[in-house]
C-alpha positions, -999 to 999 in steps of 0.1 A, spaced: 115 -24 -149 88 -38 -171 53 -43 -157 36 -48 -191 11 -76 -189 14 -80 -151 -20 -84 -134 -18 -62 -103 -44 -57 -75 -44 -24 -58 -63 -19 -25 -74 15 -13 -74 27 -49 -101 53 -48 -78 82 -39 -43 93 -28 -15 68 -33 -38 40 -44 -52 61 -72 -17 71 -83 -6 34 -83 -36 24 -103 -32 50 -130 6 48 -131 9 10 -133 -19 8 -159 -2 35 -180 30 14 -179 11 -16 -193 -1 -35 -162 -36 -49 -160 -50 -34 -128 -78 -43 -105 -86 -14 -83 -105 -20 -50 -119 2 -23 -149 8 -2 -156 40 -21 -159 44 -59 -128 36 -78 -144 49 -110 -123 80 -112 -91 60 -107 -100 36 -134 -110 64 -157 -76 80 -152 -59 47 -160 -79 42 -192 -73 79 -202 -36 71 -199 -40 42 -224 -41 15 -197 -65 -13 -187 -81 -13 -153 -113 -25 -137 -129 -15 -104 -143 -36 -76 -159 -28 -43 -135 -40 -15 -137 -41 23 -102 -53 34 -115 -62 68 -138 -89 52 -120 -120 40 -149 -128 16 -146 -94 0 -109 -99 -5 -115 -133 -20 -141 -118 -43 -115 -92 -55 -90 -119 -63 -117 -139 -81 -126 -108 -102 -90 -104 -112 -87 -140 -123 -120 -137 -142 -110 -105 -159 -73 -112 -167 -67 -149 -160 -41 -147 -133 -27 -126 -104 9 -114 -105 11 -88 -78 -8 -72 -49 -2 -37 -37 -17 -37 -1 -23 0 2 -56 3 20 -53 18 55 -69 40 81 -49 72 84 -67 105 77 -97 96 98 -76 87 129 -71 113 156 -37 119 170 -28 126 206 -11 112 237 -13 74 237 -33 74 270 -60 94 253 -65 72 222 -100 58 222 -100 20 223 -123 20 193 -98 39 173 -70 16 183 -90 -15 173 -100 1 140 -64 9 131 -53 -27 139 -83 -42 120 -78 -22 88 -41 -17 87 -29 -51 99 -58 -76 95 -67 -60 62 -32 -68 48 -34 -103 62 -67 -108 44 -53 -95 12 -23 -118 12 -45 -148 20 -68 -140 -9 -41 -139 -36 -16 -165 -26 -32 -195 -43 -36 -176 -76 1 -165 -74 12 -201 -67 -8 -211 -98 10 -184 -118 44 -196 -107 51 -168 -83 43 -132 -77 50 -100 -57 32 -86 -27 39 -50 -17 27 -40 17 26 -3 25 40 5 59 51 40 69 79 62 82 58 63 114 70 27 121 107 31 111 111 65 128 87 59 157 62 87 152 48 99 186 12 110 193 -2 85 169 6 52 186 -23 33 170 -11 42 135 26 38 143 20 4 159 -2 -9 131 25 1 105 52 -16 125 31 -47 125 30 -45 87 68 -48 87 68 -79 109 41 -95 88 61 -88 57 93 -104 70 75 -135 83 55 -140 52 85 -135 30 101 -165 46 69 -186 43 63 -179 7 99 -178 -7 97 -214 -19 66 -205 -39 86 -178 -57 63 -152 -41 82 -121 -29 69 -100 0 83 -65 6 72 -33 24 73 4 16 80 29 43 72 64 29 74 97 46 43 119 49 30 121 14 11 150 0 -23 134 -1 -58 140 12 -52 116 41 -21 135 53 -41 168 52 -69 152 72 -47 136 98 -27 167 107 -56 191 102 -48 227 112 -12 217 120 -8 203 84 18 229 72 38 230 104 39 191 105 52 189 69 78 216 76 90 196 106 92 164 85 110 181 57 136 195 81 146 159 91 151 148 55 183 148 35 162 159 5 141 187 20 109 186 1 75 170 7 70 136 -8 44 135 -36 25 104 -47 44 101 -79 77 98 -60 66 63 -48 55 50 -82 89 39 -94 96 19 -63 63 2 -65 67 -6 -102 102 -20 -95 89 -43 -68 60 -55 -90 84 -61 -119 108 -90 -124 137 -66 -120 133 -72 -82 129 -109 -85 156 -117 -58 144 -91 -33 121 -102 -5 114 -95 31 127 -59 28 113 -26 40 122 1 15 123 36 29 110 63 4 114 91 29 139 116 14 167 103 36 151 105 71 158 70 84 192 58 70 194 20 72 
């Protein structure tokens, strides 16, 4: 599961899972380009402190030009693009509730960032991956989609769309030796999870743990091995799959 020398773009890298992917992949020898609307400096500093190489760019995944600029920065810095971890998403800032009460603006924002943002990221890197002879795209979905999380239909629907996008794109890009897979993690112990559940945070995590075969809360580091495997050549014949990292909640 060697990622040494792989040029990897990570979106939503400023905090939470994105920050963990940035530092962890860089520490394992990948050359990481970390993008976010907010400052990725701390994530890059953590990567460099671990002995890795990483650079930060400002990224708005809803803007195709911004995604193209991130891809260009990766090629300028490291000469190629081998992998994209499409992690950026609206989550913590969304408000849950009955589907009839979800504001239209929140619905549209979830679709724009969580679905269109992934589409933009994929479009931005595909030509560089073709030039490199192939690559790996990892789209971050959610247990919300595979389980069917209620009272957050905007988030659940957007993450289900990520799975459909992943499957269709895997078939389109297979002949280019570009693999496209999705991750479906359970609720992860991040700032976003705390913000989303608010005062019900502890109760929500307890309920989620109770439905898992492994009854503990998922931590960001629990996903790093799966991401590294998908980025590496060890998964070179795996595409179009949604890999559940959920402690055994949804058994496929």
